[in-house]
KEKE-3310 file (N, C-alpha, C; in steps of 0.2 Angstrom, whole numbers, plus 5000, padded with zeros to 4 digits):
npx = (4985:4972:4965:4960:4967:4981:4982:4979:4991:4999:4999:5001:5014:5019:5015:4995:4999:5006:5020:5016:5025:5026:5016:5015:5004:4993:4975:4970:4968:4950:4943:4937:4925:4920:4910:4915:4911:4919:4927:4922:4914:4911:4920:4929:4936:4947:4947:4958:4953:4957:4954:4941:4925:4915:4921:4921:4930:4940:4954:4962:4973:4983:4993:5008:5013:5014:5010:5002:4988:4992:5004:5003:5001:5009:5009:4994:4992:4997:4990:4977:4969:4966:4958:4946:4957:4959:4963:4964:4965:4970:4963:4967:4976:4984:4970:4960:4950:4952:4956:4947:4950:4964:4970:4962:4968:4970:4973:4960:4951:4954:4953:4939:4935:4940:4929:4920:4923:4924:4911:4906:4910:4903:4904:4909:4920:4938:4955:4971:4984:4994:5005:5018:5009:4997:4997:4996:4983:4977:4980:4974:4960:4961:4961:4948:4935:4921:4928:4932:4942:4953:4963:4982:4993:5007:5017:5032:5029:5024:5020:5029:5034:5049:5055:5065:5064:5051:5055:5063:5054:5046:5054:5050:5040:5025:5032:5036:5045:5038:5040:5050:5051:5046:5058:5065:5056:5056:5069:5070:5061:5068:5076:5071:5066:5076:5078:5069:5076:5087:5080:5073:5075:5065:5054:5057:5051:5038:5034:5036:5028:5014:5013:5015:5006:5005:5005:5000:5015:5022:5026:5019:5018:5007:4998:4992:4997:4996:4993:5007:5006:5001:5012:5022:5014:5015:5029:5037:5048:5051:5048:5035:5021:5011:5006:4995:4985:4991:4990:4979:4975:4970:4969:4979:4993:5009:5021:5032:5046:5059:5076:5086:5076:5074:5062:5053:5062:5073:5072:5059:5052:5053:5049:5036:5032:5031:5021:5003:4994:5006:5015:5022:5039:5046:5061:5068:5082:5095:5086:5078:5066:5052:5049:5046:5037:5037:5045:5047:5052:5048:5036:5030:5031:5020:5011:5011:5006:4994:4985:4986:4976:4971)
npy = (5116:5105:5097:5083:5080:5080:5069:5058:5060:5058:5042:5038:5042:5035:5026:4985:4974:4960:4958:4947:4935:4928:4915:4909:4901:4908:4912:4909:4922:4931:4928:4940:4949:4963:4971:4984:4999:5005:5015:5009:4999:4984:4979:4967:4968:4960:4956:4953:4948:4951:4948:4953:4952:4959:4969:4988:4996:4999:4995:5000:4993:4998:4993:4994:4997:4985:4977:4965:4965:4954:4958:4965:4954:4953:4964:4964:4953:4958:4968:4963:4961:4973:4978:4975:4971:4976:4970:4975:4968:4979:4984:4973:4966:4954:4943:4950:4957:4960:4976:4979:4988:4998:5009:5013:5010:5020:5033:5039:5031:5020:5026:5029:5014:5010:5018:5012:4999:5002:5009:4995:4989:4994:5003:5020:5025:5024:5018:5021:5012:5014:5009:5017:5017:5014:5022:5034:5035:5033:5048:5054:5053:5057:5070:5075:5084:5077:5065:5047:5044:5045:5043:5041:5033:5035:5025:5026:5038:5052:5069:5073:5064:5057:5057:5051:5039:5035:5032:5020:5011:5010:5005:4990:4988:4978:4971:4959:4942:4925:4914:4899:4890:4891:4895:4903:4914:4919:4923:4932:4943:4946:4953:4964:4968:4975:4986:4986:4981:4971:4956:4941:4923:4916:4929:4930:4921:4921:4933:4930:4919:4924:4933:4927:4915:4898:4896:4889:4880:4886:4900:4915:4932:4939:4950:4962:4963:4974:4986:4993:5001:5013:5020:5018:5025:5037:5045:5050:5065:5074:5077:5075:5084:5085:5095:5102:5092:5086:5094:5098:5089:5083:5074:5066:5062:5048:5046:5034:5032:5024:5026:5026:5029:5032:5038:5045:5060:5063:5077:5080:5073:5077:5091:5088:5088:5100:5107:5105:5092:5091:5079:5066:5059:5043:5035:5023:5012:5008:5002:5006:5010:5001:5001:4985:4981:4970:4967:4967:4980:4990:4987:4993:5006:5012:5005:5011:5022:5022:5016:5026:5036:5029)
npz = (4933:4937:4950:4948:4936:4938:4948:4940:4933:4940:4944:4933:4931:4942:4957:5126:5115:5108:5097:5083:5077:5058:5053:5066:5072:5073:5070:5053:5039:5035:5019:5009:4997:4988:4975:4962:4956:4939:4926:4915:4918:4928:4943:4954:4969:4982:4998:5013:5032:5046:5066:5075:5069:5071:5078:5080:5077:5065:5055:5040:5030:5016:5001:4990:4975:4965:4974:4986:4998:5008:5012:5025:5033:5047:5054:5053:5061:5073:5076:5076:5091:5094:5083:5068:5057:5040:5024:5009:4992:4978:4965:4951:4956:4967:4973:4967:4956:4937:4926:4911:4902:4904:4907:4915:4928:4939:4952:4955:4953:4963:4975:4975:4975:4987:4996:4992:4999:5011:5014:5013:5024:5034:5044:5052:5054:5050:5052:5046:5036:5025:5013:5001:4986:4992:5003:4995:4991:5003:5006:4998:5000:5014:5013:5010:5012:5026:5026:5031:5037:5053:5058:5050:5043:5033:5023:5018:5010:5003:4999:4989:4973:4969:4952:4949:4957:4952:4939:4940:4948:4935:4928:4931:4934:4928:4919:4923:4919:4915:4927:4926:4938:4955:4964:4955:4953:4967:4967:4958:4965:4977:4969:4963:4974:4983:4989:5000:5011:5022:5024:5032:5028:5028:5027:5013:5007:5012:5004:4993:4991:4993:4982:4970:4958:4952:4937:4920:4912:4924:4936:4938:4941:4952:4948:4937:4920:4915:4923:4922:4911:4908:4915:4904:4895:4898:4902:4915:4919:4930:4946:4954:4964:4975:4988:4990:4993:5003:5012:5015:5022:5040:5048:5063:5059:5054:5046:5041:5037:5025:5027:5018:5006:4990:4986:4994:5001:5012:5016:5012:5020:5033:5031:5028:5045:5046:5041:5035:5043:5052:5054:5064:5064:5057:5056:5047:5048:5036:5026:5010:5000:5002:5020:5026:5036:5042:5052:5071:5076:5067:5066:5079:5081:5075:5079:5093:5089:5083:5092:5103:5105:5115)
capx = (4982:4967:4970:4961:4972:4987:4981:4979:4998:5005:4998:5003:5021:5024:5012:5002:4999:5015:5020:5016:5028:5021:5017:5013:4998:4988:4969:4971:4962:4946:4944:4930:4926:4916:4909:4913:4912:4924:4923:4920:4909:4909:4925:4928:4941:4947:4952:4958:4951:4959:4950:4934:4922:4912:4926:4918:4937:4944:4960:4963:4981:4983:4998:5011:5010:5013:5011:4995:4986:4996:5010:5002:5001:5013:5005:4987:4991:4999:4984:4970:4967:4963:4955:4945:4960:4954:4971:4963:4972:4968:4960:4972:4983:4982:4965:4956:4950:4958:4952:4948:4954:4970:4970:4956:4973:4971:4973:4953:4948:4956:4950:4931:4935:4940:4926:4916:4925:4922:4905:4904:4912:4897:4909:4906:4929:4945:4961:4973:4990:4996:5012:5019:5002:4993:4997:4993:4977:4975:4981:4968:4954:4960:4960:4942:4928:4919:4931:4932:4950:4955:4972:4984:4999:5010:5023:5037:5027:5024:5017:5032:5036:5053:5056:5071:5060:5046:5058:5066:5049:5042:5059:5051:5032:5020:5038:5040:5042:5038:5046:5049:5052:5045:5062:5066:5051:5060:5075:5068:5056:5074:5081:5069:5064:5082:5075:5066:5082:5088:5076:5076:5075:5056:5051:5057:5048:5032:5032:5035:5022:5009:5014:5015:5003:5005:5002:5004:5023:5028:5023:5018:5016:4999:4994:4989:5004:4991:4995:5012:5005:5001:5018:5023:5011:5016:5034:5039:5055:5051:5046:5027:5021:5004:5007:4990:4982:4994:4990:4972:4974:4968:4970:4984:4997:5013:5026:5037:5052:5067:5081:5089:5074:5075:5054:5052:5067:5070:5069:5052:5048:5055:5044:5029:5031:5030:5014:4999:4995:5012:5015:5025:5041:5051:5064:5069:5088:5096:5080:5074:5058:5049:5050:5040:5032:5038:5049:5043:5054:5043:5027:5029:5029:5014:5005:5010:5004:4987:4982:4988:4970:4965)
capy = (5110:5104:5090:5075:5080:5079:5063:5053:5061:5053:5036:5036:5041:5030:5019:4981:4970:4958:4957:4941:4934:4924:4906:4908:4896:4912:4910:4913:4929:4927:4929:4942:4952:4968:4972:4991:5001:5008:5020:5002:4991:4984:4974:4965:4968:4956:4957:4948:4951:4950:4950:4952:4955:4965:4975:4993:4998:4996:4998:4999:4992:4996:4991:4996:4998:4979:4972:4965:4964:4950:4961:4967:4949:4953:4969:4963:4950:4960:4974:4960:4961:4979:4981:4972:4975:4974:4971:4974:4970:4984:4980:4973:4964:4948:4941:4956:4956:4965:4980:4978:4996:4997:5016:5015:5010:5026:5033:5040:5023:5016:5031:5026:5007:5010:5021:5006:4995:5006:5006:4988:4986:4998:5007:5026:5029:5020:5022:5019:5012:5013:5010:5019:5020:5013:5030:5040:5034:5039:5054:5057:5052:5060:5077:5075:5085:5074:5058:5043:5041:5046:5041:5040:5032:5034:5021:5030:5041:5059:5074:5073:5057:5058:5055:5045:5032:5033:5030:5014:5008:5010:4998:4983:4986:4974:4968:4951:4935:4919:4910:4891:4887:4895:4898:4906:4920:4922:4927:4940:4946:4948:4956:4970:4972:4977:4992:4982:4979:4964:4950:4934:4919:4916:4934:4932:4916:4924:4937:4926:4915:4928:4937:4924:4910:4894:4895:4884:4883:4889:4902:4922:4938:4939:4957:4962:4968:4982:4989:4996:5004:5021:5023:5018:5032:5047:5044:5057:5068:5077:5075:5075:5087:5085:5097:5103:5087:5085:5101:5100:5084:5086:5069:5063:5057:5046:5047:5031:5033:5021:5030:5026:5030:5036:5039:5048:5061:5067:5085:5081:5072:5084:5097:5085:5087:5108:5109:5101:5090:5090:5073:5064:5056:5038:5033:5017:5013:5001:5003:5010:5011:5005:4998:4979:4981:4963:4968:4970:4986:4994:4987:4996:5014:5011:5001:5015:5030:5020:5015:5032:5039:5024)
capz = (4932:4941:4956:4947:4930:4943:4951:4935:4929:4945:4944:4925:4931:4949:4959:5125:5113:5107:5089:5083:5067:5054:5054:5073:5073:5073:5064:5047:5038:5034:5015:5006:4989:4986:4970:4963:4949:4936:4921:4910:4920:4936:4946:4960:4974:4986:5005:5019:5035:5054:5072:5078:5063:5075:5081:5076:5076:5057:5053:5033:5028:5009:4999:4986:4966:4962:4980:4986:5003:5011:5014:5032:5038:5054:5054:5055:5069:5079:5080:5078:5096:5095:5078:5064:5052:5033:5020:5003:4985:4973:4957:4946:4962:4971:4972:4965:4948:4932:4923:4904:4901:4907:4908:4922:4933:4941:4958:4957:4954:4968:4979:4975:4978:4994:4996:4992:5003:5019:5015:5014:5032:5038:5049:5051:5051:5049:5051:5039:5035:5017:5010:4993:4983:4996:5007:4991:4992:5010:5008:4993:5005:5019:5012:5008:5018:5029:5026:5036:5041:5059:5061:5045:5043:5027:5024:5013:5005:5005:4995:4982:4973:4965:4946:4951:4961:4948:4934:4945:4947:4930:4923:4931:4935:4922:4914:4926:4916:4918:4931:4927:4946:4962:4967:4948:4956:4973:4966:4954:4969:4980:4965:4961:4980:4986:4995:5005:5016:5025:5025:5034:5021:5029:5025:5007:5005:5010:5000:4987:4989:4992:4976:4962:4957:4947:4928:4913:4911:4928:4942:4937:4945:4953:4946:4932:4917:4913:4928:4919:4903:4910:4915:4898:4891:4900:4907:4920:4920:4935:4953:4957:4970:4980:4994:4991:4994:5010:5018:5016:5029:5047:5055:5065:5054:5056:5044:5042:5031:5024:5029:5010:5003:4983:4983:5000:5002:5021:5019:5013:5027:5038:5030:5033:5051:5050:5039:5034:5049:5056:5054:5067:5058:5061:5050:5049:5044:5032:5023:5007:4997:5007:5025:5023:5041:5045:5059:5078:5076:5063:5070:5086:5083:5070:5084:5099:5084:5082:5100:5106:5108:5120)
cpx = (4978:4969:4966:4964:4979:4987:4982:4988:5001:5004:5001:5012:5023:5026:5012:5000:5004:5015:5022:5020:5025:5022:5017:5009:4994:4980:4971:4965:4957:4945:4936:4932:4920:4915:4909:4914:4917:4921:4920:4915:4911:4917:4925:4935:4940:4950:4952:4957:4953:4954:4945:4928:4916:4914:4922:4924:4940:4950:4963:4969:4979:4990:5000:5008:5009:5012:5004:4993:4989:5003:5009:5000:5003:5010:4997:4988:4992:4994:4980:4967:4963:4957:4953:4949:4958:4961:4967:4969:4969:4966:4967:4979:4979:4975:4960:4955:4952:4954:4953:4952:4959:4973:4967:4961:4974:4969:4964:4950:4950:4952:4943:4931:4934:4934:4922:4916:4923:4914:4901:4904:4907:4899:4911:4915:4931:4950:4965:4981:4991:5005:5012:5011:4997:4991:4995:4987:4974:4974:4975:4961:4952:4960:4953:4939:4924:4920:4931:4937:4951:4962:4975:4993:5002:5018:5027:5035:5023:5022:5022:5035:5042:5054:5060:5067:5055:5050:5061:5061:5047:5048:5057:5043:5028:5024:5040:5038:5040:5040:5046:5047:5051:5051:5066:5061:5053:5065:5074:5063:5063:5077:5078:5066:5070:5081:5075:5070:5082:5082:5077:5073:5067:5052:5051:5053:5040:5029:5033:5028:5015:5007:5014:5009:5006:5002:5005:5011:5027:5024:5023:5017:5010:4997:4994:4996:5001:4993:5002:5012:5003:5007:5023:5021:5012:5022:5036:5046:5057:5048:5039:5024:5013:5003:4999:4984:4985:4992:4984:4970:4973:4969:4975:4987:5005:5018:5031:5040:5059:5071:5086:5084:5073:5066:5052:5058:5068:5070:5061:5048:5048:5048:5037:5027:5032:5024:5010:4996:5000:5013:5022:5031:5045:5054:5068:5076:5090:5089:5078:5067:5056:5049:5042:5033:5031:5042:5046:5046:5051:5036:5027:5027:5020:5009:5005:5006:4996:4982:4982:4980:4966:4964)
cpy = (5107:5098:5083:5075:5078:5071:5057:5054:5056:5047:5035:5036:5036:5024:5023:4975:4966:4956:4950:4938:4929:4916:4906:4902:4900:4910:4912:4919:4925:4930:4933:4947:4958:4971:4981:4993:5005:5011:5015:4997:4991:4979:4971:4966:4963:4957:4952:4953:4949:4952:4950:4956:4960:4969:4982:4997:4995:4999:4995:4998:4991:4997:4997:4995:4991:4973:4970:4966:4960:4951:4962:4961:4950:4959:4968:4958:4953:4966:4971:4960:4967:4982:4976:4974:4971:4976:4970:4973:4974:4980:4980:4966:4958:4945:4944:4955:4962:4968:4978:4982:4997:5005:5017:5013:5016:5027:5037:5034:5019:5018:5029:5019:5008:5014:5014:5003:4998:5006:4999:4985:4989:5000:5017:5030:5023:5024:5016:5017:5011:5014:5013:5021:5019:5019:5034:5040:5036:5045:5059:5058:5055:5066:5078:5079:5079:5065:5054:5041:5046:5046:5040:5039:5031:5030:5023:5032:5048:5063:5076:5067:5060:5056:5051:5038:5030:5031:5021:5010:5006:5004:4992:4982:4984:4970:4961:4945:4930:4916:4901:4886:4894:4899:4903:4915:4921:4927:4934:4944:4951:4953:4963:4973:4972:4980:4990:4981:4971:4961:4942:4929:4918:4920:4934:4927:4917:4928:4936:4923:4918:4932:4933:4918:4906:4893:4888:4887:4886:4894:4911:4927:4939:4948:4956:4966:4974:4988:4996:4998:5012:5025:5024:5023:5037:5046:5053:5059:5073:5076:5078:5079:5086:5087:5100:5098:5086:5091:5101:5093:5086:5081:5067:5060:5054:5044:5040:5033:5029:5027:5030:5027:5035:5039:5046:5051:5064:5073:5085:5077:5075:5091:5095:5087:5095:5109:5104:5097:5088:5083:5072:5058:5051:5036:5026:5014:5006:5000:5006:5010:5005:4998:4990:4978:4974:4962:4970:4976:4991:4993:4991:5002:5016:5009:5006:5021:5027:5021:5022:5035:5035:5026)
cpz = (4939:4945:4951:4938:4935:4946:4947:4932:4935:4946:4939:4926:4936:4946:4964:5121:5109:5099:5089:5077:5065:5056:5062:5076:5073:5068:5057:5044:5035:5025:5011:5000:4990:4979:4968:4955:4946:4930:4915:4910:4927:4937:4952:4964:4981:4994:5010:5026:5042:5060:5070:5072:5064:5079:5079:5074:5070:5057:5044:5032:5020:5005:4993:4979:4965:4968:4982:4997:5010:5013:5023:5035:5044:5056:5059:5062:5073:5083:5080:5083:5099:5087:5074:5056:5044:5028:5014:4998:4981:4968:4956:4951:4964:4970:4968:4957:4944:4927:4914:4901:4906:4909:4914:4929:4934:4949:4960:4958:4959:4973:4981:4976:4986:5000:4997:4999:5010:5020:5017:5022:5035:5046:5047:5050:5053:5053:5047:5039:5027:5014:5003:4992:4988:5002:5002:4990:4997:5008:5002:4996:5012:5018:5010:5014:5020:5026:5031:5040:5046:5061:5054:5048:5035:5028:5019:5008:5005:4998:4988:4981:4967:4958:4948:4953:4955:4940:4934:4946:4942:4927:4925:4931:4928:4917:4917:4920:4918:4919:4931:4934:4952:4965:4962:4951:4962:4970:4962:4960:4974:4976:4963:4967:4985:4992:4999:5013:5018:5029:5027:5028:5021:5026:5017:5004:5006:5007:4994:4985:4990:4986:4971:4963:4951:4941:4926:4913:4917:4933:4936:4943:4948:4953:4939:4927:4916:4915:4925:4913:4903:4910:4909:4892:4893:4904:4909:4920:4924:4941:4952:4962:4972:4985:4994:4994:5004:5015:5021:5023:5035:5051:5057:5061:5055:5049:5043:5037:5032:5025:5023:5007:4996:4982:4989:5002:5010:5022:5015:5018:5034:5036:5031:5040:5053:5045:5039:5042:5055:5057:5060:5060:5061:5056:5052:5045:5041:5028:5016:5006:4997:5013:5024:5028:5043:5050:5065:5078:5073:5064:5074:5087:5079:5077:5091:5096:5086:5087:5103:5108:5113:5126)
residu = (UNK:UNK:UNK:UNK:UNK:UNK:UNK:UNK:UNK:UNK:UNK:UNK:UNK:UNK:UNK:UNK:UNK:UNK:UNK:UNK:UNK:UNK:UNK:UNK:UNK:UNK:UNK:UNK:UNK:UNK:UNK:UNK:UNK:UNK:UNK:UNK:UNK:UNK:UNK:UNK:UNK:UNK:UNK:UNK:UNK:UNK:UNK:UNK:UNK:UNK:UNK:UNK:UNK:UNK:UNK:UNK:UNK:UNK:UNK:UNK:UNK:UNK:UNK:UNK:UNK:UNK:UNK:UNK:UNK:UNK:UNK:UNK:UNK:UNK:UNK:UNK:UNK:UNK:UNK:UNK:UNK:UNK:UNK:UNK:UNK:UNK:UNK:UNK:UNK:UNK:UNK:UNK:UNK:UNK:UNK:UNK:UNK:UNK:UNK:UNK:UNK:UNK:UNK:UNK:UNK:UNK:UNK:UNK:UNK:UNK:UNK:UNK:UNK:UNK:UNK:UNK:UNK:UNK:UNK:UNK:UNK:UNK:UNK:UNK:UNK:UNK:UNK:UNK:UNK:UNK:UNK:UNK:UNK:UNK:UNK:UNK:UNK:UNK:UNK:UNK:UNK:UNK:UNK:UNK:UNK:UNK:UNK:UNK:UNK:UNK:UNK:UNK:UNK:UNK:UNK:UNK:UNK:UNK:UNK:UNK:UNK:UNK:UNK:UNK:UNK:UNK:UNK:UNK:UNK:UNK:UNK:UNK:UNK:UNK:UNK:UNK:UNK:UNK:UNK:UNK:UNK:UNK:UNK:UNK:UNK:UNK:UNK:UNK:UNK:UNK:UNK:UNK:UNK:UNK:UNK:UNK:UNK:UNK:UNK:UNK:UNK:UNK:UNK:UNK:UNK:UNK:UNK:UNK:UNK:UNK:UNK:UNK:UNK:UNK:UNK:UNK:UNK:UNK:UNK:UNK:UNK:UNK:UNK:UNK:UNK:UNK:UNK:UNK:UNK:UNK:UNK:UNK:UNK:UNK:UNK:UNK:UNK:UNK:UNK:UNK:UNK:UNK:UNK:UNK:UNK:UNK:UNK:UNK:UNK:UNK:UNK:UNK:UNK:UNK:UNK:UNK:UNK:UNK:UNK:UNK:UNK:UNK:UNK:UNK:UNK:UNK:UNK:UNK:UNK:UNK:UNK:UNK:UNK:UNK:UNK:UNK:UNK:UNK:UNK:UNK:UNK:UNK:UNK:UNK:UNK:UNK:UNK:UNK:UNK:UNK:UNK:UNK:UNK:UNK:UNK:UNK:UNK:UNK:UNK:UNK:UNK:UNK:UNK:UNK:UNK:UNK:UNK:UNK:UNK:UNK)
# end
């Protein structure tokens, strides 16, 4: 099976600076967008940007399957003194546009969008933090010749995606109901995001506030339900392997793994330290898929890794 076919199958099956907490009075991020091409037309992806807009050092933070760029608010605040931090909403999520042909919600589309975004930022290289799907996008870009990624952080994702995790995610992606009240939306997000671990009430409220929008009759998730269609068209019963992609990566790589993750198994993470870019592994106790990167203890090793070349 060729690489493009494998990538399409995967998405169809899936998905000394101080750390400053949310709400501390820091300047709000700037909101931007860029136009991208898809197989059936054009769409826009939105992104939030933190730090000096003229800083040539760019950190790109890319979220998971049903999430959005505001997941990285705490990480962005912590690193905005060192980087121009850019957090896109992958197409179909957050403030970005929706694709008219749902089969176009594929990893190759997302990789192409990120190439367009980097060109828009007008920088020759970037550092990359990717959670789950965002890590897969980063891996696919980092494996290519002449790619712009110089340091790569993979948050609870690697070259083997377990069938069990894909099936779990497939049970809820694109199927969220309309919530009569904001509190109902928060209860739903807490339920489907239990593997995130023990978050504070304020953190759950932040994740909810940035994940839903008020619509007629209540509150709805801020993503296109159509992103779930590829899952239901091509159910996966086996693990998906992308070792060939991982082995082609040449930049320094950090793997952050939730110690209870069902998507990135520990044996896979350990093997990632022995081949390809020989990633450094950090495990987060009492967390599954995936660490939220909202806690100073989770942010610190990422910060140290990214700034190690300074």
